[in-house]
N, C-alpha and C positions, 0 to 999 in steps of 0.2 A: 218020688213025689216030694220028699223032704227037701231035695235039692232045688226043685222049682219054687217051693215056698220061700226058702232063704234067698234065692235069686230075685224073686218078686219083691221081698221086703227091702233088699238092697237097692233095687231100681227105684222103689217108691221114695226111700230116704234120699237118694241122689237127686231125683226130680224135685223134691221139696227144697233141698239145699240150693239147687241151681235156680229155682224160681226166686228164692230169697236173694240170691246173688244178682239176678237180673234187676230186681226191685232196687237193691242197694246201688248197683252200678248206674241205673237210670237217675236216681235221686242225686248222685254225686257227679253226674255228667262224665262218667268214664265209659265212653262209647266203645272202646276196643274191648273192654271186659264185658260190656253189655252184648256185643256181637258174638264173642266167644261163648258166653253163657247160653245164648240162644242156639248156637250151633250144637252145643253139648246137650241141651234139652231136646233138640231134634233127634240126635243120635240115640239118646236114652228112650225117647218115645218110640222110635223104630224098634229098639231092642225089646221094649215092653210089648209092642204089637206082635213081634215074632214069638215071644214067650207065650202070650195068650193064645195065639194060633196053634202053637205046638201042644199046649195043654188041652185045648179043645179036641185035637185029633186023637188023644189017648182015651 
């Protein structure tokens, strides 16, 4: 269970950093960085969804 907690904390920190990256990229008109950050947010969101689903099954 400790492993899931650490994994969840890392996912949350990563999602927050990517959200800040999206905001900064949008404000500076860096649309390639904006798109890549959105893609990474989608992947991290999917991983978080799988983690929550796995924890609920236990």
